[in-house]
C-alpha positions as CSV (number, residue, x, y, z in Angstrom):
1,M,-11.9,2.6,4.8
2,E,-13.1,1.1,1.5
3,E,-13.5,-2.6,2.2
4,D,-13.3,-3.7,-1.4
5,R,-10.2,-1.7,-2.3
6,I,-6.9,-3.5,-2.8
7,T,-4.3,-2.5,-0.3
8,R,-1.2,-0.8,-1.8
9,Y,2.3,-0.3,-0.5
10,F,4.5,2.8,-0.7
11,T,7.9,4.0,0.5
12,F,8.2,7.5,1.8
13,K,11.7,9.1,1.8
14,H,12.9,11.5,4.6
15,R,15.9,13.0,2.9
16,P,16.7,16.7,3.7
17,G,18.4,17.1,0.3
18,S,19.5,15.1,-2.7
19,G,23.1,14.9,-1.4
20,A,22.2,14.0,2.2
21,T,23.8,10.9,3.6
22,E,21.9,8.1,5.4
23,D,23.3,9.5,8.8
24,E,22.0,13.0,8.0
25,C,18.6,11.5,7.1
26,M,18.2,9.9,10.6
27,E,17.2,13.1,12.3
28,Y,14.1,13.2,10.1
29,V,13.5,9.5,10.4
30,E,13.5,9.6,14.2
31,R,11.2,12.6,14.2
32,A,8.8,10.7,12.0
33,I,9.0,7.7,14.4
34,K,8.1,9.8,17.5
35,L,5.2,11.5,15.7
36,N,3.9,8.3,14.0
37,S,3.8,10.4,10.8
38,A,5.5,10.6,7.4
39,L,6.7,14.1,6.8
40,M,7.7,16.2,3.7
41,Q,8.0,19.9,2.9
42,Y,6.9,20.7,-0.7
43,E,5.2,24.0,-1.4
44,Y,4.7,26.1,-4.5
45,S,6.7,29.4,-4.6
46,S,5.0,32.8,-4.4
47,P,6.1,36.3,-3.5
48,Q,5.6,35.3,0.2
49,T,7.1,31.8,0.0
50,K,10.7,32.1,-1.4
51,N,13.3,29.4,-1.8
52,H,10.9,26.5,-2.0
53,Q,11.0,23.7,-4.5
54,D,10.3,24.2,-8.2
55,A,6.7,23.6,-9.3
56,V,7.5,20.4,-11.1
57,S,8.8,18.7,-7.9
58,V,5.8,20.0,-5.9
59,T,3.3,18.8,-8.4
60,R,5.0,15.3,-8.7
61,N,4.9,14.7,-5.0
62,W,1.4,16.1,-4.4
63,N,0.1,13.9,-7.2
64,Q,1.8,10.9,-5.7
65,S,0.2,11.7,-2.4
66,K,-3.3,11.4,-3.9
67,K,-2.7,7.7,-4.6
68,I,-2.4,6.8,-0.9
69,K,-5.6,5.8,0.9
70,E,-6.5,4.8,4.4
71,G,-5.3,1.3,5.2
72,D,-2.4,1.3,2.8
73,Y,1.1,0.4,4.0
74,L,3.9,3.1,4.2
75,F,7.5,2.1,4.5
76,L,9.7,4.7,6.3
77,R,12.8,5.4,4.3
78,G,15.7,7.7,5.1
79,G,17.4,8.0,1.8
80,D,18.1,4.6,0.3
81,N,17.2,2.4,3.4
82,I,13.9,1.3,4.8
83,H,13.6,1.6,8.6
84,A,10.0,0.8,9.6
85,V,6.5,0.1,8.4
86,G,3.0,1.4,9.4
87,R,-0.6,1.6,8.1
88,V,-2.1,4.8,7.0
89,I,-4.9,6.3,9.1
90,K,-6.9,9.5,8.9
91,P,-5.2,12.6,10.4
92,R,-5.1,12.7,14.2
93,K,-5.1,16.5,14.1
94,T,-8.4,18.3,13.6
95,A,-8.7,20.5,10.6
96,D,-8.8,24.3,10.8
97,V,-9.7,24.6,7.2
98,V,-10.6,22.1,4.4
99,L,-9.4,22.8,0.8
100,R,-9.0,20.8,-2.5
101,M,-5.7,19.5,-3.6
102,D,-6.7,19.5,-7.3
103,E,-7.3,23.3,-7.3
104,I,-3.9,24.0,-5.6
105,I,-2.1,21.7,-8.1
106,K,-3.9,23.1,-11.1
107,D,-3.1,26.7,-10.2
108,N,0.3,26.1,-8.6
109,D,-1.0,28.4,-5.9
110,H,-1.9,27.8,-2.2
111,K,-4.4,30.6,-2.3
112,G,-3.3,32.3,0.9
113,Y,-2.7,29.1,2.8
114,S,1.1,28.8,2.4
115,S,3.5,28.3,5.4
116,D,4.4,32.0,5.4
117,E,0.7,33.2,5.3
118,Y,-1.2,30.7,7.4
119,D,-0.7,29.0,10.8
120,G,-3.0,26.0,11.1
121,C,-4.0,22.5,10.0
122,I,-5.3,22.0,6.5
123,H,-7.3,18.9,5.4
124,F,-8.3,18.1,1.8
125,Q,-11.6,17.0,0.4
126,D,-10.1,14.9,-2.4
127,S,-7.5,13.2,-0.2
128,P,-8.8,12.3,3.3
129,V,-5.5,11.0,4.6
130,F,-3.1,13.7,3.4
131,Y,-2.9,17.0,5.3
132,E,-0.7,20.0,6.0
133,D,0.3,21.1,9.5
134,L,1.6,24.7,9.1
135,S,1.7,25.5,12.8
136,D,5.0,26.6,14.3
137,G,6.8,24.5,16.9
138,D,9.4,21.8,17.3
139,N,7.7,19.6,14.8
140,E,8.0,22.3,12.0
141,W,5.5,22.8,9.2
142,G,4.9,20.3,6.4
143,Q,2.7,17.9,4.6
144,R,2.0,14.6,6.4
145,F,0.4,11.2,6.5
146,D,-0.3,9.7,9.9
147,V,0.2,5.9,10.5
148,D,-1.2,3.8,13.3
149,S,2.3,3.2,14.5
150,W,5.8,2.8,12.9
151,K,6.6,-0.8,13.7
152,Y,9.8,-2.9,13.7
153,Y,12.0,0.1,13.7
154,N,15.5,-0.7,12.5
155,P,17.9,2.3,12.9
156,K,20.4,0.8,10.4
157,G,17.7,-0.2,7.9
158,F,18.3,-2.1,4.8
159,Y,18.8,-1.0,1.2
160,A,15.6,-0.6,-0.9
161,K,16.5,1.8,-3.7
162,S,16.6,-0.8,-6.5
163,D,14.2,-0.1,-9.3
164,D,13.1,-3.7,-9.4
165,N,11.3,-3.1,-6.1
166,Y,8.9,-0.5,-7.5
167,V,5.8,-0.4,-9.7
168,S,7.2,2.6,-11.6
169,K,10.7,4.0,-11.8
170,D,10.2,7.5,-10.4
171,K,13.4,7.8,-8.3
172,Y,13.0,11.6,-7.9
173,S,9.7,11.3,-6.0
174,V,9.4,11.2,-2.2
175,I,6.7,8.6,-2.5
176,Q,7.1,5.5,-4.6
177,E,4.8,2.5,-4.9
178,L,6.2,-0.9,-4.1
179,K,5.4,-4.2,-5.8
180,K,3.2,-6.3,-3.5
181,E,5.6,-9.3,-3.4
182,K,8.5,-7.0,-2.6
183,A,6.6,-5.2,0.2
184,E,5.6,-8.5,1.8
185,Q,9.2,-9.5,1.8
186,F,10.3,-6.2,3.4
187,I,7.6,-6.6,6.2
188,D,8.9,-10.1,7.0
189,R,12.5,-8.9,6.9
190,L,11.7,-6.0,9.3
191,K,9.6,-8.2,11.7
192,N,12.1,-11.1,11.8
193,G,15.0,-8.9,12.4
194,F,13.2,-6.9,15.1
195,M,11.4,-9.4,17.2
196,G,14.0,-12.0,18.1
197,E,13.7,-15.6,19.3
198,D,12.5,-14.6,22.8
199,I,9.4,-12.8,21.5
200,K,8.6,-15.6,19.0
201,L,8.7,-18.0,21.9
202,L,6.4,-15.8,24.0
203,E,3.9,-15.4,21.1
204,N,3.8,-19.1,20.6
205,T,3.5,-20.2,24.3
206,K,1.8,-17.1,25.7
207,N,4.0,-17.2,28.7
208,L,7.7,-16.8,29.5
209,I,9.9,-17.1,32.6
210,L,13.2,-15.2,32.7
211,T,15.7,-16.2,35.4
212,G,19.1,-14.9,36.5
213,A,21.0,-13.2,39.2
214,P,20.1,-9.7,40.4
215,G,21.2,-7.0,38.0
216,T,21.3,-9.1,34.9
217,G,18.5,-7.1,33.1
218,K,15.4,-9.3,33.5
219,T,13.1,-6.4,34.2
220,F,14.7,-4.3,31.4
221,L,14.3,-7.2,29.0
222,A,10.7,-7.7,30.0
223,K,9.9,-4.0,29.4
224,R,11.7,-4.1,26.0
225,M,9.8,-7.1,24.9
226,A,6.5,-5.5,25.9
227,L,7.3,-2.4,23.8
228,K,8.3,-4.5,20.8
229,M,5.1,-6.6,21.0
230,L,2.7,-3.7,21.7
231,F,4.1,-0.9,19.5
232,G,6.8,-2.4,17.3
233,K,9.4,-0.2,19.0
234,D,12.2,-1.1,21.5
235,S,12.5,2.1,23.6
236,E,10.0,4.4,25.4
237,K,11.9,7.3,23.9
238,L,10.5,6.4,20.5
239,L,6.8,6.4,21.7
240,S,4.4,9.1,20.9
241,E,2.6,10.8,23.8
242,Q,-0.5,8.8,22.9
243,E,1.4,5.6,22.9
244,K,2.9,6.4,26.3
245,E,-0.6,6.7,27.8
246,E,-1.7,3.6,26.1
247,L,1.3,1.7,27.5
248,K,0.0,2.4,31.0
249,I,-3.3,0.6,30.1
250,R,-2.0,-2.3,28.1
251,C,1.1,-3.3,30.1
252,S,1.4,-3.8,33.9
253,F,4.3,-4.9,36.1
254,V,4.1,-6.2,39.7
255,Q,6.8,-7.2,42.1
256,F,6.2,-9.9,44.7
257,H,7.8,-9.5,48.1
258,P,7.3,-11.1,51.5
259,S,4.6,-8.7,52.6
260,Y,2.6,-9.1,49.3
261,D,-0.6,-11.2,49.8
262,Y,-3.8,-12.3,48.2
263,T,-5.6,-9.0,48.8
264,D,-2.9,-7.1,46.9
265,F,-2.8,-9.5,44.0
266,V,-6.4,-10.6,43.6
267,E,-9.0,-8.8,45.8
268,G,-9.6,-7.7,49.3
269,L,-11.2,-5.2,51.7
270,R,-9.7,-1.8,51.8
271,P,-10.6,1.1,54.1
272,T,-12.7,4.0,52.6
273,P,-11.9,7.7,53.3
274,P,-13.7,9.1,56.3
275,D,-17.2,10.5,55.7
276,E,-18.7,13.7,57.1
277,N,-19.1,11.9,60.5
278,S,-15.4,10.8,60.4
279,S,-16.5,7.2,60.1
280,I,-14.3,4.8,58.2
281,G,-15.8,1.8,56.3
282,F,-14.5,-1.0,54.1
283,E,-15.1,-1.9,50.5
284,R,-14.0,-4.7,48.3
285,K,-11.3,-3.7,45.8
286,D,-9.7,-5.6,43.0
287,G,-6.0,-6.4,43.2
288,V,-3.6,-5.6,40.5
289,F,-4.0,-8.9,38.7
290,K,-7.8,-9.2,38.8
291,E,-8.1,-5.6,37.6
292,F,-5.7,-6.4,34.8
293,C,-7.7,-9.5,33.8
294,K,-10.8,-7.3,33.6
295,R,-9.0,-4.9,31.2
296,A,-8.0,-7.8,29.0
297,L,-11.5,-9.2,29.0
298,I,-13.1,-5.9,28.0
299,N,-10.5,-5.6,25.2
300,I,-11.6,-8.9,23.8
301,V,-15.3,-8.3,24.2
302,E,-15.0,-4.9,22.5
303,A,-12.9,-6.3,19.6
304,N,-15.6,-9.0,18.9
305,K,-18.4,-6.4,18.6
306,T,-19.8,-5.3,15.2
307,D,-19.1,-1.7,14.2
308,Q,-22.7,-0.7,15.0
309,E,-22.6,-2.4,18.4
310,F,-19.3,-0.7,19.2
311,Q,-20.6,2.7,18.1
312,K,-23.8,2.3,20.2
313,D,-21.8,1.3,23.3
314,T,-19.5,4.3,22.8
315,S,-22.6,6.6,22.7
316,F,-24.1,4.9,25.7
317,Q,-20.8,5.4,27.5
318,K,-20.8,9.1,26.8
319,I,-24.4,9.4,28.1
320,I,-23.3,7.7,31.3
321,E,-20.2,9.9,31.7
322,D,-22.2,13.1,31.1
323,F,-24.8,12.0,33.6
324,I,-22.2,11.3,36.3
325,D,-20.4,14.6,35.7
326,E,-23.6,16.7,35.7
327,S,-25.0,14.9,38.7
328,I,-21.8,15.4,40.8
329,A,-21.4,19.0,39.7
330,E,-24.9,20.0,40.6
331,N,-25.2,17.5,43.5
332,T,-28.6,16.4,42.1
333,E,-30.8,14.3,44.3
334,Y,-32.8,11.6,42.6
335,E,-35.9,10.1,44.2
336,Y,-36.6,6.3,44.2
337,E,-39.4,4.1,45.6
338,K,-38.4,1.7,48.3
339,R,-39.3,-1.9,47.8
340,S,-41.9,-1.4,50.5
341,K,-44.5,0.4,48.5
342,G,-45.5,3.9,49.3
343,E,-42.2,4.9,50.8
344,T,-39.6,7.0,48.9
345,N,-36.0,8.0,49.5
346,K,-33.4,9.9,47.6
347,F,-29.9,9.2,46.3
348,I,-27.0,11.1,44.8
349,I,-24.2,10.1,42.4
350,E,-20.7,9.7,43.8
351,E,-17.5,9.1,41.8
352,H,-15.5,5.9,42.4
353,T,-11.9,7.1,43.0
354,T,-10.1,3.9,42.0
355,D,-12.3,2.1,39.4
356,D,-13.1,4.0,36.2
357,N,-15.7,1.4,35.2
358,S,-17.9,2.0,38.3
359,F,-19.6,4.7,40.3
360,Y,-21.8,4.9,43.5
361,A,-25.4,5.6,44.2
362,K,-25.1,7.2,47.6
363,I,-28.3,6.7,49.6
364,L,-29.6,9.5,51.7
365,E,-31.4,8.9,55.0
366,N,-30.7,5.2,55.2
367,M,-28.8,3.7,58.1
368,S,-28.7,0.1,56.6
369,Y,-27.1,0.9,53.2
370,E,-24.9,3.9,52.7
371,K,-24.2,3.4,49.0
372,Q,-24.4,0.9,46.2
373,L,-21.8,0.2,43.6
374,I,-23.0,0.4,40.0
375,S,-21.0,-1.0,37.0
376,K,-21.0,1.1,33.9
377,T,-20.7,-2.1,31.8
378,D,-23.9,-3.5,33.4
379,L,-25.6,-0.2,32.9
380,I,-24.8,-0.2,29.2
381,K,-26.4,-3.7,29.0
382,V,-29.5,-2.3,30.6
383,F,-29.6,0.6,28.1
384,E,-29.3,-1.9,25.2
385,K,-32.5,-3.6,26.5
386,A,-34.2,-0.4,27.5
387,T,-37.4,-1.2,25.5
388,D,-37.9,-4.5,27.4
389,I,-37.3,-2.9,30.9
390,K,-40.4,-1.5,32.5
391,R,-39.5,-2.0,36.1
392,A,-36.5,-2.8,38.3
393,T,-37.3,-6.5,38.4
394,D,-36.9,-6.7,34.6
395,I,-33.2,-5.9,35.2
396,Q,-33.1,-8.9,37.6
397,R,-34.4,-11.1,34.7
398,L,-31.9,-9.6,32.3
399,F,-28.9,-10.7,34.4
400,Q,-30.6,-13.9,35.6
401,T,-29.7,-13.4,39.2
402,R,-31.5,-12.8,42.5
403,Y,-32.7,-9.3,43.1
404,K,-29.9,-6.9,43.9
405,Y,-30.4,-3.5,45.6
406,Q,-28.4,-1.7,42.9
407,Y,-31.0,-2.7,40.3
408,T,-33.4,-0.1,41.9
409,F,-30.9,2.7,41.2
410,M,-30.0,1.4,37.7
411,F,-33.7,1.5,36.8
412,Q,-34.1,5.1,38.1
413,I,-31.1,6.2,36.0
414,L,-32.6,4.4,33.0
415,E,-35.8,6.3,33.5
416,K,-33.9,9.6,33.7
417,L,-32.0,8.9,30.5
418,R,-34.5,7.0,28.5
419,E,-35.2,9.8,26.1
420,K,-31.5,10.2,25.2
421,I,-31.1,6.4,24.9
422,N,-33.9,6.1,22.5
423,T,-32.1,8.5,20.1
424,I,-29.3,6.0,19.7
425,K,-30.5,3.5,17.2
426,N,-30.1,2.4,13.6
427,I,-26.6,3.8,13.5
428,E,-25.3,3.7,9.9
429,N,-22.1,4.9,8.1
430,V,-20.0,4.0,11.0
431,D,-16.4,5.4,10.6
432,I,-14.6,3.8,13.5
433,K,-11.4,1.8,14.0
434,K,-11.1,-1.0,16.5
435,Q,-8.9,-4.0,16.9
436,R,-8.0,-6.6,19.5
437,K,-4.8,-5.4,21.2
438,K,-2.1,-7.4,22.9
439,I,-2.2,-7.2,26.7
440,L,1.0,-7.9,28.7
441,F,1.3,-8.7,32.4
442,S,4.8,-9.1,34.0
443,S,5.6,-10.1,37.6
444,S,8.9,-10.2,39.3
445,M,9.6,-12.8,42.0
446,K,12.3,-11.5,44.3
447,S,13.1,-13.3,47.5
448,I,9.4,-14.2,48.1
449,A,9.8,-17.8,46.8
450,A,12.3,-18.6,49.5
451,K,10.5,-16.8,52.3
452,S,7.0,-17.6,51.4
453,P,6.7,-20.6,49.1
454,K,3.1,-21.3,50.0
455,F,2.0,-17.9,48.9
456,S,4.0,-18.1,45.7
457,A,2.4,-21.4,44.8
458,S,-1.1,-20.2,45.8
459,C,-0.8,-17.0,43.8
460,F,0.1,-18.7,40.6
461,S,-2.3,-21.5,41.2
462,L,-5.0,-18.9,41.5
463,L,-3.6,-17.1,38.5
464,I,-4.1,-20.3,36.5
465,R,-7.7,-20.6,37.7
466,V,-8.5,-16.9,36.9
467,I,-7.1,-17.2,33.4
468,G,-8.9,-20.5,33.0
469,A,-12.2,-18.9,34.0
470,K,-11.6,-16.0,31.6
471,K,-10.7,-18.4,28.9
472,E,-13.8,-20.4,29.4
473,K,-15.9,-17.3,29.3
474,C,-14.3,-16.0,26.2
475,K,-14.1,-19.5,24.6
476,R,-11.2,-19.4,22.1
477,N,-10.9,-15.6,22.0
478,M,-8.3,-15.3,24.7
479,P,-5.5,-17.8,24.0
480,I,-3.6,-17.5,27.4
481,R,-1.8,-20.7,28.5
482,L,0.2,-21.3,31.6
483,E,1.8,-24.6,32.2
484,M,2.1,-25.4,35.9
485,A,4.8,-27.9,35.1
486,I,7.0,-25.2,33.6
487,F,6.3,-22.9,36.6
488,S,7.0,-25.6,39.2
489,K,10.5,-26.1,37.9
490,T,11.3,-22.4,37.9
491,V,9.4,-20.5,40.5
492,F,11.8,-21.2,43.4
493,M,14.8,-20.1,41.4
494,S,15.1,-16.6,42.9
495,P,14.8,-14.0,41.4
496,T,12.4,-14.7,38.6
497,T,10.5,-12.5,36.1
498,F,7.3,-14.0,34.8
499,I,5.5,-12.7,31.7
500,L,2.0,-13.4,30.4
501,S,0.8,-12.4,27.0
502,A,-2.9,-12.1,26.1
503,Q,-4.1,-11.0,22.7
């Protein structure tokens, strides 16, 4: 996106015909919401494409489309009413062919790429955010703009047809440019009407406790609040497939009950699957809350990186994933030198079944250590300092700790991948989008408070310490706040739903 360019604001009508009512427009509005796209169907007529719009209408709307750039705001209109707002992004769908809009507009001819002649996705050299999806299916063919997400969706909407709202009075165009001051008023109106007092309170205090008798909708309300804060939508039915997957990462729910303990919530030993000798071991695994805190911390760290740092880490991550996949597929054995000089042994790579950020170096012919856990995040840090690392003890100095056995295997992996790592440097012209995203954690206290008050208190006392530690590590970047005074007055009122917000 051009950094020095002034952001502009546009409305985009979804009206199936000039005489369509607002209710008739809603089918198209809801389709746009689910796709996170703005949709229109304007195509020049030809012997193959009959009954399409006249050339003047097509030219008008295609020319208006050229004004929209990445980062501009689009307001989703039905006919006369505005329903939501989003920011324009580059097309999500990969191009099958790239054309020029100017040539199509000049000749009033799609040159063999009309909806009746072509079935694919078309991008345009002279408009990087506008594209045509002419593939068949439930979503139908048409021209589109993708947005990051349609936020603050209001099914009823509010009237926005007045000419005073717009830069130019072109009421026949699908796309109209809004005056900046009017657009800002519309955003505030959408947001204030959508969020409600409960979410404003949560955003200000970073925590919220909902109380009430069973069946009064506390969990339902917590999920609805999460959807509103994360995606600007109030129902999972309105989420795109990508947003549904993202919801699993950015939002977690846990329900406390009498058998729930520290090892479930924070960390504890868990049995490992039987090996080839039917032996069962134990390994430390993060509980649901600690694992969630790690996700939130990674989100903050990633958001604070420069574009070049982010791009390098993404490249390093791909190198690691490819290395793991190839090593497992080929069952490759890697040799390493034991700390007692002159002796060597071998190890293989093994996938971690529950932690996507780690993998194992499984040691062969060693009765003392079966395998060592290796963090991908730590390995990326090693890759970043590859030029300074000549031996395994240099990794020890990098992390400023006592020598750990996994450093031996991290060094061997570095040596295997050093040539690929050296190619990732001086990255320029980075085209990447990243932002700090809200993270939500919700817990439900059923009868546990009455049956196990000590565990209830210890869990949330620990929760405070964990958040405090993360906050100290992140300084001011993770504004989570939990007031024990508030909690102590409410925790034993059963049942209780507790929500934390980190952003």
